[in-house]
N, C-alpha and C positions, 0 to 999 in steps of 0.2 A: 454359690453360683447363680446368676440370674436366670430367671426363666426366659425362654425364647419366645416371647408373645408376638401376636401379629402387630401390637402397636410397636414394639421393639424393631421388628423388620421394617416397618414403615418408617420409622426414624432413621434406620440405616439407608433406606432408598432415598429418602428425602435429602440426605447428606451426600450421597455418592451418585444419585441417578442411574445406579445399576438395576438390572432385572430384579423382581420381587423373589424369584426362585433362587437366584445367587445370593442376595442378601440373606435369604434364610439359611442357605448353605453355610455362608460365612459366619454368622453368629452361631451356628450349630459347631462349626469347626473350633471356634474361639471361646466356646462355654459361655456366650452371652456378653462376651466383653465388647463394647462398641469400638474401642481404638484398636484392638487387636483385629477385630472383624474388617475394619478399614484396611489394615496393614495386609490382611489375606487377600482381599480384593485387589488391591494394588499389585500383590504378587501374581494373581492369576491374570490381570491385564498386560502386566509385563511379559508373561509366558505367551500371551496372544500375540503381542506385538512382534515377538521374536519368531512366532509361528508364521507370520505373514510378511515376513522380510523380503521374499522374493517376489511379491505381488507388485504390479505395475501400479504407479500413482500418476494417472493422466489428468485427473480433474483437480479442482482445488478452489481456493479463495484467496483475495488478498485482504489483508487487515492493516489499517492505519490508525495510529494513535499519536496525539500530540498534547502538550502541557505547556501553555504558553505563559503560565505564572513561573514553571521552573525552567522554560525555555529548552525543552526537550522533545524529541519526537522520534518515531519509529514506523517501518513499513516492512511487512513481511509477505511472503507467499507460502501458503500452507497447502499442501497436496493430500489428496486421499484417492479412493479407487473409482468411485461413481459419482455421477452428476447429482442424483438425489441426495447422496451424502453430503455433498459440498453445500447444498442449500438447507441442511438441517439445522434446527436451532442449537444443537450442541457443537456443531462444526463452526458455525458464525460466531458463537460466544469463543471458542477456542482461537479462532484467527485474531479477534479482538484482543483476548488475553495476552496472546504472545506478541502482538504488537506493543501493547503498552509495556510488556516486559522488557522488550528489546529496547525501548526508548530510554530506560533508566539503566540498562545492563553495561557490563565492562567487557562482555565476552566479544573476541574478535572473529570467532568462527562459530558454526553451526554446533560443532560438538561441545565448544565451550558453554555455549548458551544452554544447551540441552542438560549440562550438569549443574547448572546454578539452582540455588534454592527457590522454590515456588510454592506457596502455600505450605501444605504438610508434607511435601516431598521436593521434587525437583521439577524443572520444565519438562523433562521426558515423562515423569509421573503424571504431569498434567495431560500431556497428550495420550498416554496409556489409558487414563480414565475414560476418555472419549472413544479410544479404540474399544474399550471394554463394553460401551454402551452400543456402538454402531457395528462393530466387528468387521472393521476395514483397516488396513494399513493407512498410517497418516504420518507424514514427515514435515517438518520445518524444512522447506526446500532452500530459501534464501531470505536475507533480510538487509536492511540498511538503517541506520540511524543517523540523526543530526542533532546538534546542539548549540545554544548561544544566540538564536535568532528568534524570529516569530514564525509561525507555521499554520498552515491550513491543509486541510485534506479532503478527498472525496473517494468514495468507493462505488463503483457501478451497482446498480440494484441486484444483479446476478453475483457479483462478487468477482468477475473475470478480470476486471481492470481496477486498479487503485492508483491515486496520485498523492504525492506529498509535495507541497510547495513551501519553499523557504524564502523568507524576505528579511530584509533590515527594516528596522523602524522601531518606534518607542511603544506602539500598541498594535495588536493584531485587529484585523477586521474579519471575524470569522467568516460572516456571510460571504464578503467580496472574495476572501481567499478559496472558501469552497467553490464559488462559482469559477474562479481561475482554474483551481484544480479539475473542475468538470469539464472545462474548456480544454486543458491538456489531454485528459482522458479520451475526449472525442475527436480532437484533431491531431494530437501526437506530434508537435512541432519538433524539429531536430535540435533547435537551440532556445535557450532561454532569453538571450539578449543578443543585439548585434555584436557586443564585444566578444561573444562566444564562438561566432562564425569565424572559421579559419581564413586566413589570408588568401590562401590559394582559391578558396571558394568565392571570396569577394572579387578577386581579379577576374575569375571566370564569369561571374555574373555581370561585371562591368563590360568584358568584352561581348557578351551577348547583347547588352543594351547598346553599345556602340554599333554593333553590326545591325541592329534593328533600326537605329536611327539613320545610319548611312544608306539604308536601303530605302527609307521613306523620302520620296522627292519633296515633301512639304518642308522638309528641314533645309532644303537647298537656299542659300543665301543668308539664312539667319544668323546674327552676330554670336560671337562665341559665348559671351556670357549667358545668352539665352539658351543656347544648346547645352551649356553646363547645367543651368537650372532644370532643363527637361530631363538631362540624363539623371541628375539626382533624384527627380521624381520617379522616374522609371526604376531606378536601383531600389528605392525604398518600397515600391510595389512588388519587385521580385523578392525582397527580403521578407516582406509580409507574409509570404508563402511558407517560410521556413523559420521566422524568429517569432517567439511567442509575443514579446512586448510589442511587436509591429502589427499583430493581428488584430482585427476588430473582435471585440467580446462576442463570444457565440451567441449569448443571450441578448440579441439586438433590441428587443423590446424593454428589456431591463436597464440596458446601457446603450442607448441609441448614440450612434456615431462616436463611439468610445473605443478606443484601442485598449488592449490588456494593460500597456505601460502606462497610458493616461489614467486609467482607473486606479491603478495602484498608486501613482504619484499623488493624485488627489486624496487618497486616503493616508498619505505620509508613508508609503511603503516603497522600498526598493527590491527589486527581484534580484535573488542570489541564485537559485537553481530551482529544478524540479525533478522528481524521482517518480518515474511511471513504471510500474510493474503490471504485467499481463501474464495471466496463468498459462504455462505452457511456452511462453516466449524464450527463444534462445538468445542468451546474452554471451558477450565475448569480453 
């Protein structure tokens, strides 16, 4: 039976990030066997997760991951109990790991994802390991994945908002797609492209444009073709308020007089959609 030395305890702590006292207890319980000690810790962490099952998870973080060589991407919302824990190194790493796992996973539900193999255990084991360190309930609240195109992403510095941008194209432009994702995070446009806007919304906007023009005495007597061009310009202006590709890039200093659509087109990219998650946001 191996002696439970301080060096062995430190080795277990380095591998599991668990408290030194708990690592010592795990090694004592397992007779100094490292693999058995890890299994013992996982069992304790699982018990702690079950014990905290009823606790509220109002805080959290968004994780985004994409691999443009493999053409896969994932975005997750991971919840915990407190804001300090949501900003901890362990929780940030957990959100990133779960997003990376989701990108290549086949699971269609949270329950299916949690049961999938991950490292030496399952995805749930990975979560339980962090629960064991931070001592709070943590859950994979929701996720989405995408595949077959090129991707970019952005997570706000506090983790509260994250965006995954999907485009068609032969090659990704990581910097541009990150900037577009940051734009979406800040402005939250309802639609990615004009084609995404429902017909009834377009008709409503056209009606508002016509009403504005009819009320403007400067338009009296203007030829029909001129009025049509004015109306088209006003409609584009109104759509710019709700359509991503019509909006000026948020970083005007970096992209002067450039719309999001024009910036993407210049890079050989065609927008498909974006996925925006915000911690605590209600979705239907």
